[in-house]
LUMKE-853279 format. One record per residue (C-alpha): residue in one letter; y, x, z; residue number from 1. Coordinates in steps of 0.05 Angstrom, whole numbers, plus 5000, padded with zeros to 4 digits. Example, Ala and Ser with C-alpha at 12.3 -4.5 7.8 and 13.67 -1.06 7.14 Angstrom:
<sites>
SITE, residu, yy, xx, zz, num
SITE, A, 4910, 5246, 5156, 1
SITE, S, 4979, 5273, 5143, 2
</sites>
This chain:
<sites>
SITE, residu, yy, xx, zz, num
SITE, X, 4224, 7609, 8467, 1
SITE, X, 4215, 7593, 8539, 2
SITE, X, 4277, 7573, 8577, 3
SITE, X, 4291, 7617, 8636, 4
SITE, X, 4303, 7579, 8700, 5
SITE, X, 4356, 7602, 8750, 6
SITE, X, 4345, 7597, 8823, 7
SITE, X, 4415, 7589, 8853, 8
SITE, X, 4389, 7593, 8923, 9
SITE, X, 4366, 7663, 8909, 10
SITE, X, 4438, 7685, 8891, 11
SITE, X, 4462, 7734, 8944, 12
SITE, X, 4533, 7705, 8940, 13
SITE, X, 4513, 7634, 8951, 14
SITE, X, 4461, 7653, 9001, 15
SITE, X, 4513, 7685, 9047, 16
SITE, X, 4537, 7643, 9104, 17
SITE, X, 4612, 7621, 9104, 18
SITE, X, 4647, 7620, 9171, 19
SITE, X, 4663, 7550, 9195, 20
SITE, X, 4736, 7568, 9212, 21
SITE, X, 4750, 7585, 9139, 22
SITE, X, 4730, 7517, 9113, 23
SITE, X, 4768, 7483, 9168, 24
SITE, X, 4830, 7525, 9151, 25
SITE, X, 4827, 7505, 9078, 26
SITE, X, 4820, 7432, 9096, 27
SITE, X, 4877, 7438, 9146, 28
SITE, X, 4922, 7473, 9094, 29
SITE, X, 4909, 7418, 9043, 30
SITE, X, 4924, 7365, 9096, 31
SITE, X, 4989, 7401, 9115, 32
SITE, X, 5009, 7403, 9041, 33
SITE, X, 4999, 7329, 9036, 34
SITE, X, 5040, 7318, 9099, 35
SITE, X, 5098, 7362, 9072, 36
SITE, X, 5097, 7325, 9005, 37
SITE, X, 5095, 7258, 9041, 38
SITE, X, 5153, 7280, 9086, 39
SITE, X, 5193, 7304, 9026, 40
SITE, X, 5179, 7239, 8990, 41
SITE, X, 5201, 7200, 9051, 42
SITE, X, 5265, 7241, 9055, 43
SITE, X, 5282, 7233, 8982, 44
SITE, X, 5264, 7159, 8979, 45
SITE, X, 5289, 7136, 9048, 46
SITE, X, 5330, 7185, 9089, 47
SITE, X, 5369, 7223, 9035, 48
SITE, X, 5367, 7168, 8984, 49
SITE, X, 5443, 7160, 8980, 50
SITE, X, 5454, 7233, 8966, 51
SITE, X, 5403, 7236, 8910, 52
SITE, X, 5429, 7172, 8880, 53
SITE, X, 5498, 7203, 8877, 54
SITE, X, 5472, 7266, 8845, 55
SITE, X, 5437, 7225, 8793, 56
SITE, X, 5500, 7186, 8779, 57
SITE, X, 5540, 7250, 8773, 58
SITE, X, 5492, 7274, 8719, 59
SITE, X, 5481, 7210, 8680, 60
SITE, X, 5528, 7155, 8703, 61
SITE, X, 5599, 7153, 8677, 62
SITE, X, 5660, 7109, 8688, 63
SITE, X, 5691, 7093, 8621, 64
SITE, X, 5764, 7075, 8622, 65
SITE, X, 5784, 7012, 8584, 66
SITE, X, 5856, 7025, 8563, 67
SITE, X, 5907, 6971, 8575, 68
SITE, X, 5952, 6949, 8518, 69
SITE, X, 6023, 6974, 8534, 70
SITE, X, 6076, 6920, 8539, 71
SITE, X, 6125, 6907, 8482, 72
SITE, X, 6200, 6919, 8483, 73
SITE, X, 6244, 6865, 8452, 74
SITE, X, 6317, 6861, 8437, 75
SITE, X, 6358, 6802, 8463, 76
SITE, X, 6339, 6759, 8403, 77
SITE, X, 6264, 6772, 8408, 78
SITE, X, 6259, 6825, 8354, 79
SITE, X, 6208, 6879, 8369, 80
SITE, X, 6236, 6947, 8387, 81
SITE, X, 6170, 6978, 8409, 82
SITE, X, 6097, 6955, 8406, 83
SITE, X, 6027, 6985, 8409, 84
SITE, X, 5976, 6986, 8353, 85
SITE, X, 5902, 7007, 8356, 86
SITE, X, 5896, 7080, 8337, 87
SITE, X, 5826, 7109, 8349, 88
SITE, X, 5820, 7183, 8367, 89
SITE, X, 5767, 7226, 8334, 90
SITE, X, 5724, 7272, 8376, 91
SITE, X, 5660, 7312, 8365, 92
SITE, X, 5600, 7346, 8397, 93
SITE, X, 5597, 7409, 8354, 94
SITE, X, 5525, 7427, 8373, 95
SITE, X, 5501, 7360, 8345, 96
SITE, X, 5534, 7366, 8277, 97
SITE, X, 5486, 7393, 8224, 98
SITE, X, 5536, 7435, 8188, 99
SITE, X, 5483, 7471, 8147, 100
SITE, X, 5462, 7406, 8113, 101
SITE, X, 5498, 7403, 8045, 102
SITE, X, 5507, 7327, 8051, 103
SITE, X, 5538, 7333, 8120, 104
SITE, X, 5582, 7390, 8096, 105
SITE, X, 5609, 7347, 8040, 106
SITE, X, 5623, 7290, 8088, 107
SITE, X, 5661, 7338, 8135, 108
SITE, X, 5706, 7358, 8077, 109
SITE, X, 5722, 7284, 8067, 110
SITE, X, 5739, 7277, 8140, 111
SITE, X, 5787, 7336, 8138, 112
SITE, X, 5820, 7307, 8077, 113
SITE, X, 5827, 7238, 8108, 114
SITE, X, 5858, 7268, 8170, 115
SITE, X, 5906, 7311, 8129, 116
SITE, X, 5880, 7374, 8163, 117
SITE, X, 5872, 7442, 8131, 118
SITE, X, 5798, 7456, 8121, 119
SITE, X, 5801, 7521, 8160, 120
SITE, X, 5834, 7485, 8220, 121
SITE, X, 5781, 7431, 8218, 122
SITE, X, 5724, 7482, 8214, 123
SITE, X, 5754, 7521, 8272, 124
SITE, X, 5749, 7460, 8318, 125
SITE, X, 5675, 7455, 8303, 126
SITE, X, 5661, 7530, 8304, 127
SITE, X, 5637, 7535, 8376, 128
SITE, X, 5569, 7502, 8375, 129
SITE, X, 5562, 7509, 8450, 130
SITE, X, 5617, 7458, 8462, 131
SITE, X, 5597, 7388, 8481, 132
SITE, X, 5666, 7357, 8470, 133
SITE, X, 5726, 7373, 8425, 134
SITE, X, 5784, 7330, 8402, 135
SITE, X, 5790, 7330, 8326, 136
SITE, X, 5853, 7287, 8322, 137
SITE, X, 5887, 7238, 8369, 138
SITE, X, 5912, 7169, 8349, 139
SITE, X, 5890, 7162, 8277, 140
SITE, X, 5912, 7102, 8236, 141
SITE, X, 5858, 7049, 8241, 142
SITE, X, 5843, 7045, 8165, 143
SITE, X, 5830, 7119, 8163, 144
SITE, X, 5787, 7115, 8226, 145
SITE, X, 5744, 7061, 8192, 146
SITE, X, 5733, 7105, 8131, 147
SITE, X, 5711, 7162, 8177, 148
SITE, X, 5664, 7116, 8215, 149
SITE, X, 5633, 7093, 8149, 150
SITE, X, 5612, 7165, 8134, 151
SITE, X, 5564, 7160, 8194, 152
SITE, X, 5564, 7234, 8214, 153
SITE, X, 5519, 7250, 8273, 154
SITE, X, 5560, 7284, 8327, 155
SITE, X, 5627, 7255, 8305, 156
SITE, X, 5653, 7198, 8349, 157
SITE, X, 5714, 7154, 8361, 158
SITE, X, 5750, 7130, 8422, 159
SITE, X, 5794, 7068, 8422, 160
SITE, X, 5867, 7085, 8438, 161
SITE, X, 5936, 7057, 8424, 162
SITE, X, 5999, 7087, 8396, 163
SITE, X, 6070, 7062, 8395, 164
SITE, X, 6110, 7038, 8336, 165
SITE, X, 6186, 7034, 8335, 166
SITE, X, 6212, 6988, 8279, 167
SITE, X, 6285, 7005, 8290, 168
SITE, X, 6272, 7080, 8283, 169
SITE, X, 6328, 7129, 8296, 170
SITE, X, 6381, 7074, 8305, 171
SITE, X, 6354, 7053, 8373, 172
SITE, X, 6317, 7117, 8391, 173
SITE, X, 6361, 7137, 8450, 174
SITE, X, 6355, 7068, 8482, 175
SITE, X, 6281, 7054, 8471, 176
SITE, X, 6256, 7125, 8480, 177
SITE, X, 6183, 7143, 8467, 178
SITE, X, 6115, 7156, 8498, 179
SITE, X, 6069, 7217, 8495, 180
SITE, X, 5999, 7218, 8467, 181
SITE, X, 5972, 7193, 8533, 182
SITE, X, 6018, 7131, 8526, 183
SITE, X, 6063, 7150, 8585, 184
SITE, X, 6138, 7139, 8577, 185
SITE, X, 6179, 7202, 8566, 186
SITE, X, 6249, 7178, 8550, 187
SITE, X, 6293, 7117, 8550, 188
SITE, X, 6267, 7048, 8568, 189
SITE, X, 6196, 7073, 8557, 190
SITE, X, 6207, 7119, 8617, 191
SITE, X, 6252, 7074, 8659, 192
SITE, X, 6202, 7016, 8658, 193
SITE, X, 6138, 7057, 8650, 194
SITE, X, 6100, 7025, 8707, 195
SITE, X, 6115, 6954, 8683, 196
SITE, X, 6100, 6970, 8610, 197
SITE, X, 6037, 7011, 8623, 198
SITE, X, 5996, 6957, 8657, 199
SITE, X, 5930, 6977, 8691, 200
SITE, X, 5870, 7006, 8656, 201
SITE, X, 5802, 6973, 8666, 202
SITE, X, 5735, 7007, 8675, 203
SITE, X, 5661, 7002, 8657, 204
SITE, X, 5603, 7039, 8690, 205
SITE, X, 5548, 7063, 8643, 206
SITE, X, 5488, 7108, 8641, 207
SITE, X, 5494, 7162, 8587, 208
SITE, X, 5440, 7204, 8555, 209
SITE, X, 5446, 7280, 8546, 210
SITE, X, 5485, 7269, 8481, 211
SITE, X, 5538, 7230, 8517, 212
SITE, X, 5518, 7163, 8488, 213
SITE, X, 5521, 7101, 8531, 214
SITE, X, 5451, 7071, 8537, 215
SITE, X, 5458, 7022, 8594, 216
SITE, X, 5513, 6985, 8632, 217
SITE, X, 5515, 6991, 8708, 218
SITE, X, 5553, 6943, 8753, 219
SITE, X, 5610, 6896, 8737, 220
SITE, X, 5662, 6910, 8684, 221
SITE, X, 5735, 6910, 8707, 222
SITE, X, 5778, 6884, 8649, 223
SITE, X, 5844, 6920, 8635, 224
SITE, X, 5910, 6887, 8655, 225
SITE, X, 5959, 6892, 8597, 226
SITE, X, 6030, 6915, 8610, 227
SITE, X, 6089, 6869, 8617, 228
SITE, X, 6138, 6857, 8560, 229
SITE, X, 6210, 6878, 8571, 230
SITE, X, 6269, 6842, 8539, 231
SITE, X, 6332, 6884, 8532, 232
SITE, X, 6405, 6863, 8528, 233
SITE, X, 6409, 6904, 8464, 234
SITE, X, 6424, 6868, 8399, 235
SITE, X, 6386, 6906, 8345, 236
SITE, X, 6434, 6884, 8290, 237
SITE, X, 6495, 6908, 8329, 238
SITE, X, 6457, 6971, 8347, 239
SITE, X, 6440, 6987, 8275, 240
SITE, X, 6511, 6973, 8250, 241
SITE, X, 6543, 7015, 8305, 242
SITE, X, 6495, 7072, 8291, 243
SITE, X, 6508, 7069, 8217, 244
SITE, X, 6584, 7071, 8225, 245
SITE, X, 6579, 7126, 8276, 246
SITE, X, 6534, 7168, 8230, 247
SITE, X, 6582, 7158, 8172, 248
SITE, X, 6642, 7180, 8214, 249
SITE, X, 6607, 7242, 8241, 250
SITE, X, 6587, 7262, 8170, 251
SITE, X, 6656, 7247, 8140, 252
SITE, X, 6693, 7287, 8192, 253
SITE, X, 6641, 7343, 8193, 254
SITE, X, 6633, 7333, 8268, 255
SITE, X, 6581, 7361, 8314, 256
SITE, X, 6559, 7294, 8343, 257
SITE, X, 6582, 7225, 8364, 258
SITE, X, 6568, 7166, 8409, 259
SITE, X, 6585, 7092, 8412, 260
SITE, X, 6577, 7041, 8469, 261
SITE, X, 6585, 6965, 8462, 262
SITE, X, 6587, 6923, 8526, 263
SITE, X, 6590, 6847, 8535, 264
SITE, X, 6655, 6837, 8574, 265
SITE, X, 6629, 6774, 8608, 266
SITE, X, 6557, 6791, 8627, 267
SITE, X, 6561, 6867, 8630, 268
SITE, X, 6502, 6872, 8581, 269
SITE, X, 6495, 6934, 8538, 270
SITE, X, 6495, 6907, 8467, 271
SITE, X, 6491, 6975, 8433, 272
SITE, X, 6486, 7047, 8454, 273
SITE, X, 6479, 7096, 8397, 274
SITE, X, 6483, 7171, 8387, 275
SITE, X, 6483, 7216, 8327, 276
SITE, X, 6446, 7261, 8312, 277
SITE, X, 6384, 7220, 8329, 278
SITE, X, 6309, 7222, 8316, 279
SITE, X, 6251, 7178, 8295, 280
SITE, X, 6212, 7163, 8359, 281
SITE, X, 6143, 7163, 8329, 282
SITE, X, 6155, 7225, 8286, 283
SITE, X, 6177, 7281, 8332, 284
SITE, X, 6145, 7342, 8302, 285
SITE, X, 6211, 7380, 8293, 286
SITE, X, 6250, 7347, 8348, 287
SITE, X, 6308, 7388, 8378, 288
SITE, X, 6348, 7380, 8441, 289
SITE, X, 6410, 7363, 8401, 290
SITE, X, 6374, 7302, 8373, 291
SITE, X, 6341, 7282, 8437, 292
SITE, X, 6402, 7283, 8482, 293
SITE, X, 6431, 7214, 8499, 294
SITE, X, 6503, 7238, 8496, 295
SITE, X, 6534, 7171, 8516, 296
SITE, X, 6502, 7179, 8585, 297
SITE, X, 6489, 7254, 8593, 298
SITE, X, 6551, 7288, 8564, 299
SITE, X, 6613, 7289, 8608, 300
SITE, X, 6683, 7309, 8587, 301
SITE, X, 6755, 7301, 8608, 302
SITE, X, 6774, 7231, 8586, 303
SITE, X, 6844, 7249, 8565, 304
SITE, X, 6893, 7193, 8546, 305
SITE, X, 6842, 7137, 8558, 306
SITE, X, 6857, 7146, 8632, 307
SITE, X, 6931, 7129, 8624, 308
SITE, X, 6920, 7053, 8627, 309
SITE, X, 6882, 7064, 8693, 310
SITE, X, 6940, 7105, 8720, 311
SITE, X, 6989, 7050, 8702, 312
SITE, X, 6943, 6996, 8730, 313
SITE, X, 6937, 7030, 8798, 314
SITE, X, 7013, 7039, 8801, 315
SITE, X, 7023, 6965, 8784, 316
SITE, X, 6972, 6946, 8837, 317
SITE, X, 7007, 6990, 8889, 318
SITE, X, 7074, 6957, 8872, 319
SITE, X, 7106, 7023, 8852, 320
SITE, X, 7124, 7002, 8781, 321
SITE, X, 7129, 6940, 8736, 322
SITE, X, 7115, 6936, 8662, 323
SITE, X, 7189, 6942, 8646, 324
SITE, X, 7204, 6998, 8696, 325
SITE, X, 7243, 7054, 8661, 326
SITE, X, 7210, 7123, 8658, 327
SITE, X, 7250, 7182, 8634, 328
SITE, X, 7207, 7230, 8593, 329
SITE, X, 7262, 7274, 8563, 330
SITE, X, 7260, 7329, 8539, 331
SITE, X, 7186, 7317, 8527, 332
SITE, X, 7165, 7372, 8576, 333
SITE, X, 7154, 7375, 8651, 334
SITE, X, 7141, 7437, 8694, 335
SITE, X, 7099, 7434, 8757, 336
SITE, X, 7061, 7486, 8797, 337
SITE, X, 7075, 7540, 8745, 338
SITE, X, 7048, 7497, 8688, 339
SITE, X, 7087, 7461, 8634, 340
SITE, X, 7061, 7393, 8611, 341
SITE, X, 7085, 7369, 8543, 342
SITE, X, 7086, 7309, 8497, 343
SITE, X, 7077, 7316, 8422, 344
SITE, X, 7148, 7287, 8414, 345
SITE, X, 7209, 7277, 8458, 346
SITE, X, 7203, 7202, 8470, 347
SITE, X, 7265, 7199, 8514, 348
SITE, X, 7270, 7137, 8557, 349
SITE, X, 7208, 7093, 8558, 350
SITE, X, 7185, 7031, 8596, 351
SITE, X, 7118, 7033, 8630, 352
SITE, X, 7091, 6994, 8570, 353
SITE, X, 7122, 7046, 8524, 354
SITE, X, 7087, 7102, 8562, 355
SITE, X, 7020, 7071, 8542, 356
SITE, X, 7042, 7053, 8472, 357
SITE, X, 7067, 7124, 8457, 358
SITE, X, 7014, 7158, 8500, 359
SITE, X, 7064, 7200, 8538, 360
SITE, X, 7036, 7253, 8584, 361
SITE, X, 7102, 7263, 8619, 362
SITE, X, 7110, 7189, 8630, 363
SITE, X, 7039, 7183, 8658, 364
SITE, X, 7048, 7240, 8707, 365
SITE, X, 7115, 7213, 8732, 366
SITE, X, 7081, 7146, 8746, 367
SITE, X, 7025, 7182, 8783, 368
SITE, X, 7075, 7219, 8826, 369
SITE, X, 7095, 7151, 8855, 370
SITE, X, 7026, 7147, 8888, 371
SITE, X, 6987, 7188, 8938, 372
SITE, X, 6924, 7226, 8917, 373
SITE, X, 6884, 7182, 8965, 374
SITE, X, 6907, 7119, 8929, 375
SITE, X, 6888, 7147, 8861, 376
SITE, X, 6820, 7172, 8886, 377
SITE, X, 6803, 7105, 8916, 378
SITE, X, 6816, 7070, 8850, 379
SITE, X, 6778, 7121, 8809, 380
SITE, X, 6719, 7113, 8856, 381
SITE, X, 6722, 7037, 8853, 382
SITE, X, 6718, 7042, 8777, 383
SITE, X, 6655, 7085, 8781, 384
SITE, X, 6683, 7154, 8767, 385
SITE, X, 6648, 7211, 8803, 386
SITE, X, 6587, 7166, 8815, 387
SITE, X, 6522, 7157, 8779, 388
SITE, X, 6523, 7091, 8739, 389
SITE, X, 6481, 7037, 8772, 390
SITE, X, 6440, 7029, 8709, 391
SITE, X, 6364, 7025, 8704, 392
SITE, X, 6362, 7082, 8654, 393
SITE, X, 6343, 7155, 8659, 394
SITE, X, 6391, 7212, 8648, 395
SITE, X, 6457, 7180, 8669, 396
SITE, X, 6503, 7232, 8702, 397
SITE, X, 6556, 7226, 8755, 398
SITE, X, 6613, 7264, 8723, 399
SITE, X, 6663, 7301, 8767, 400
SITE, X, 6716, 7275, 8814, 401
SITE, X, 6736, 7323, 8869, 402
SITE, X, 6755, 7298, 8939, 403
SITE, X, 6829, 7278, 8941, 404
SITE, X, 6844, 7325, 8999, 405
SITE, X, 6834, 7385, 8953, 406
SITE, X, 6882, 7361, 8899, 407
SITE, X, 6942, 7404, 8884, 408
SITE, X, 7006, 7371, 8857, 409
SITE, X, 6991, 7397, 8787, 410
SITE, X, 6920, 7369, 8790, 411
SITE, X, 6945, 7300, 8810, 412
SITE, X, 6994, 7304, 8751, 413
SITE, X, 6940, 7323, 8700, 414
SITE, X, 6892, 7270, 8726, 415
SITE, X, 6944, 7218, 8707, 416
SITE, X, 6929, 7232, 8634, 417
SITE, X, 6855, 7248, 8640, 418
SITE, X, 6849, 7323, 8656, 419
SITE, X, 6818, 7351, 8720, 420
SITE, X, 6762, 7299, 8724, 421
SITE, X, 6703, 7286, 8678, 422
SITE, X, 6663, 7225, 8657, 423
SITE, X, 6613, 7202, 8606, 424
SITE, X, 6630, 7155, 8549, 425
SITE, X, 6590, 7101, 8584, 426
SITE, X, 6630, 7109, 8648, 427
SITE, X, 6695, 7102, 8608, 428
SITE, X, 6671, 7038, 8574, 429
SITE, X, 6646, 7010, 8640, 430
SITE, X, 6712, 7023, 8676, 431
SITE, X, 6749, 6982, 8623, 432
SITE, X, 6710, 6920, 8644, 433
SITE, X, 6761, 6917, 8701, 434
SITE, X, 6815, 6900, 8649, 435
SITE, X, 6771, 6855, 8606, 436
SITE, X, 6744, 6816, 8666, 437
SITE, X, 6812, 6799, 8696, 438
SITE, X, 6814, 6856, 8746, 439
SITE, X, 6741, 6856, 8767, 440
SITE, X, 6693, 6912, 8749, 441
SITE, X, 6625, 6883, 8734, 442
SITE, X, 6556, 6916, 8737, 443
SITE, X, 6526, 6938, 8671, 444
SITE, X, 6454, 6923, 8652, 445
SITE, X, 6404, 6941, 8598, 446
SITE, X, 6365, 6877, 8609, 447
SITE, X, 6381, 6809, 8579, 448
SITE, X, 6423, 6766, 8626, 449
SITE, X, 6448, 6696, 8610, 450
SITE, X, 6493, 6690, 8671, 451
SITE, X, 6564, 6716, 8676, 452
SITE, X, 6567, 6778, 8719, 453
SITE, X, 6598, 6776, 8788, 454
SITE, X, 6647, 6834, 8794, 455
SITE, X, 6685, 6870, 8848, 456
SITE, X, 6760, 6862, 8846, 457
SITE, X, 6799, 6926, 8833, 458
SITE, X, 6863, 6899, 8802, 459
SITE, X, 6897, 6831, 8807, 460
SITE, X, 6889, 6783, 8749, 461
SITE, X, 6963, 6790, 8733, 462
SITE, X, 6960, 6865, 8729, 463
SITE, X, 6897, 6864, 8687, 464
SITE, X, 6933, 6819, 8638, 465
SITE, X, 6993, 6865, 8637, 466
SITE, X, 6949, 6926, 8621, 467
SITE, X, 6914, 6887, 8565, 468
SITE, X, 6982, 6873, 8534, 469
SITE, X, 6997, 6948, 8537, 470
SITE, X, 6931, 6964, 8504, 471
SITE, X, 6947, 6915, 8449, 472
SITE, X, 7014, 6950, 8439, 473
SITE, X, 6978, 7018, 8436, 474
SITE, X, 6933, 6991, 8381, 475
SITE, X, 6991, 6957, 8344, 476
SITE, X, 7052, 6979, 8304, 477
SITE, X, 7084, 7039, 8336, 478
SITE, X, 7022, 7055, 8377, 479
SITE, X, 6973, 7113, 8371, 480
SITE, X, 6913, 7069, 8354, 481
SITE, X, 6937, 7028, 8296, 482
SITE, X, 6873, 7041, 8256, 483
SITE, X, 6835, 7003, 8310, 484
SITE, X, 6862, 6936, 8284, 485
SITE, X, 6813, 6887, 8253, 486
SITE, X, 6817, 6828, 8206, 487
SITE, X, 6817, 6762, 8244, 488
SITE, X, 6813, 6789, 8315, 489
SITE, X, 6866, 6817, 8362, 490
SITE, X, 6847, 6883, 8394, 491
SITE, X, 6873, 6928, 8449, 492
SITE, X, 6853, 6998, 8466, 493
SITE, X, 6872, 7069, 8479, 494
SITE, X, 6858, 7131, 8437, 495
SITE, X, 6845, 7199, 8467, 496
SITE, X, 6841, 7271, 8443, 497
SITE, X, 6824, 7331, 8486, 498
SITE, X, 6812, 7404, 8476, 499
SITE, X, 6739, 7422, 8491, 500
SITE, X, 6726, 7466, 8551, 501
SITE, X, 6697, 7535, 8536, 502
SITE, X, 6680, 7572, 8599, 503
SITE, X, 6740, 7568, 8646, 504
SITE, X, 6789, 7553, 8591, 505
SITE, X, 6799, 7509, 8530, 506
SITE, X, 6783, 7522, 8457, 507
SITE, X, 6846, 7519, 8414, 508
SITE, X, 6810, 7490, 8354, 509
SITE, X, 6755, 7447, 8383, 510
SITE, X, 6768, 7375, 8403, 511
SITE, X, 6735, 7311, 8426, 512
SITE, X, 6765, 7247, 8398, 513
SITE, X, 6752, 7178, 8424, 514
SITE, X, 6777, 7107, 8428, 515
SITE, X, 6762, 7055, 8482, 516
SITE, X, 6784, 6983, 8477, 517
SITE, X, 6767, 6909, 8475, 518
SITE, X, 6773, 6845, 8434, 519
SITE, X, 6796, 6791, 8428, 520
SITE, X, 6853, 6813, 8473, 521
SITE, X, 6869, 6747, 8508, 522
SITE, X, 6796, 6731, 8526, 523
SITE, X, 6756, 6795, 8514, 524
SITE, X, 6684, 6786, 8494, 525
SITE, X, 6666, 6859, 8481, 526
SITE, X, 6686, 6929, 8501, 527
SITE, X, 6674, 6985, 8452, 528
SITE, X, 6679, 7060, 8465, 529
SITE, X, 6672, 7112, 8410, 530
SITE, X, 6670, 7188, 8417, 531
SITE, X, 6668, 7239, 8360, 532
SITE, X, 6652, 7311, 8382, 533
SITE, X, 6685, 7369, 8345, 534
SITE, X, 6713, 7336, 8282, 535
SITE, X, 6727, 7394, 8234, 536
SITE, X, 6750, 7363, 8168, 537
SITE, X, 6824, 7370, 8184, 538
SITE, X, 6835, 7308, 8228, 539
SITE, X, 6819, 7306, 8301, 540
SITE, X, 6864, 7254, 8336, 541
SITE, X, 6826, 7197, 8368, 542
SITE, X, 6871, 7146, 8334, 543
SITE, X, 6851, 7174, 8266, 544
SITE, X, 6778, 7194, 8276, 545
SITE, X, 6749, 7146, 8328, 546
SITE, X, 6794, 7084, 8321, 547
SITE, X, 6767, 7065, 8251, 548
SITE, X, 6696, 7064, 8278, 549
SITE, X, 6719, 7020, 8336, 550
SITE, X, 6752, 6972, 8285, 551
SITE, X, 6689, 6964, 8243, 552
SITE, X, 6642, 6956, 8302, 553
SITE, X, 6688, 6905, 8336, 554
SITE, X, 6695, 6862, 8274, 555
SITE, X, 6621, 6861, 8256, 556
SITE, X, 6598, 6850, 8328, 557
SITE, X, 6645, 6791, 8341, 558
SITE, X, 6622, 6759, 8276, 559
SITE, X, 6549, 6767, 8296, 560
SITE, X, 6565, 6736, 8364, 561
SITE, X, 6599, 6677, 8329, 562
SITE, X, 6665, 6690, 8364, 563
SITE, X, 6720, 6650, 8330, 564
SITE, X, 6777, 6692, 8300, 565
SITE, X, 6842, 6689, 8339, 566
SITE, X, 6887, 6717, 8285, 567
SITE, X, 6908, 6674, 8226, 568
SITE, X, 6933, 6731, 8183, 569
SITE, X, 6913, 6802, 8167, 570
SITE, X, 6943, 6850, 8218, 571
SITE, X, 6988, 6907, 8199, 572
SITE, X, 6945, 6969, 8188, 573
SITE, X, 6975, 7036, 8173, 574
SITE, X, 6942, 7087, 8128, 575
SITE, X, 6952, 7147, 8173, 576
SITE, X, 6940, 7157, 8246, 577
SITE, X, 6996, 7171, 8294, 578
SITE, X, 6999, 7235, 8334, 579
SITE, X, 6985, 7227, 8407, 580
SITE, X, 6994, 7270, 8469, 581
SITE, X, 6930, 7298, 8498, 582
</sites>
């Protein structure tokens, strides 16, 4: 078969002449295209390079935070109250998990079991396959995290984090506080010193692939700066013992709550500050406000009879009375401004010392009448009443002390025995440092301090000694606080009992009971204040309910501090409390 030859020149299409302008246009268009592409390349590579670099980094470069290790919290003896441990958090990319694979499905069931999660809750977190990130569980114990990592499940990852541990648990909870899941302080010392404890996180720049995996490091790594350690004035042994005795008293008297404060009378250090009910700082699933509230600093109430020594001290300082000045309290009642103020008994004629020993309301108000409201207000203010405590600690309240110009005669009379003003238990304990420190009120601190505190003089040394003697009488035979006595140590203090305020009035069957005092009485080393809220087991006087807690805390604390006993024999201790005016 002969091959047919084709004559292309004979094709009408090819034989037609093309206009010259068309070929020039096509060449020009191609040239312009190359110019545009070159210009765009120049813009991307040179002129707009920074912008496109940033856009690339936004899509693929990430700054990974390198968490800092939070500082530890120690007690005064170096025992750990709070520390951080490694606790990885588990997260996932749901779309990368092959949930249809039987082997993967079995591994996922193991993960849910290890995490203590219900299977349906675990599956729900992975249900949305369009998600590129989901937390499975934060801050998992490291041994469990290692078991999960060993399962090697694609799409399941871990992030290194820390969580706090609190060895002293509920005993020191209201002092130490706690952090949230992001390791930020929320309460107590954790909140007060959050910036110092937190440190500063480091960072590392990396390039990530579309699955979120780091494939390359970029730039220098900035190492984290760990937080500072904090050493408190708290003695964990004193704290635990005080909490234990407080808890037992609240339970025994079927009370609503209670608080105890222990101060070093020389340095002003807080050795213990406990409240009941309390909570476990690292297990707060069912935490309530009743447990969380730091009552010793946040709850204010009318101090009642614990203010009588202050009334006497300011009268001694003003030169209006002496310890042996006679005060007539008969017939045990006194009317003023349409109100009648009463004692629980008709004590008749008392000395100023006897007014404190018997806790006479009538005697206290008659002593107060010898002074002006301005004089009383100045002393209350100097002792810290009506002011926020100068303490590096969150939640401390000011209490209430109205301007003296607004006082009515009946209000001045009631303030003499602790009604008409309000204060926290901490403020009460702190004001008694003026008696323990020879007339000077000293600043209180939550941090360890080896140096004696420098105080501000409120009373003369002689008058402070006189009041300490009266406090000793109040805690001795014939006084209202006899159950405050201890074996081996002399004590002095004042009990108090007050009706609780309900609205604008007072509840007839609800009380607060407390005792505030110091020991040893000649050279006080500690001040202890105890408050029991709403005792309902039949007894409610401070000398019966709070004084025994004071006694036990004082005796144990002084022994722990290696303070030598100053009594050679066992003191006289009565079996029943003595009624007191309130």
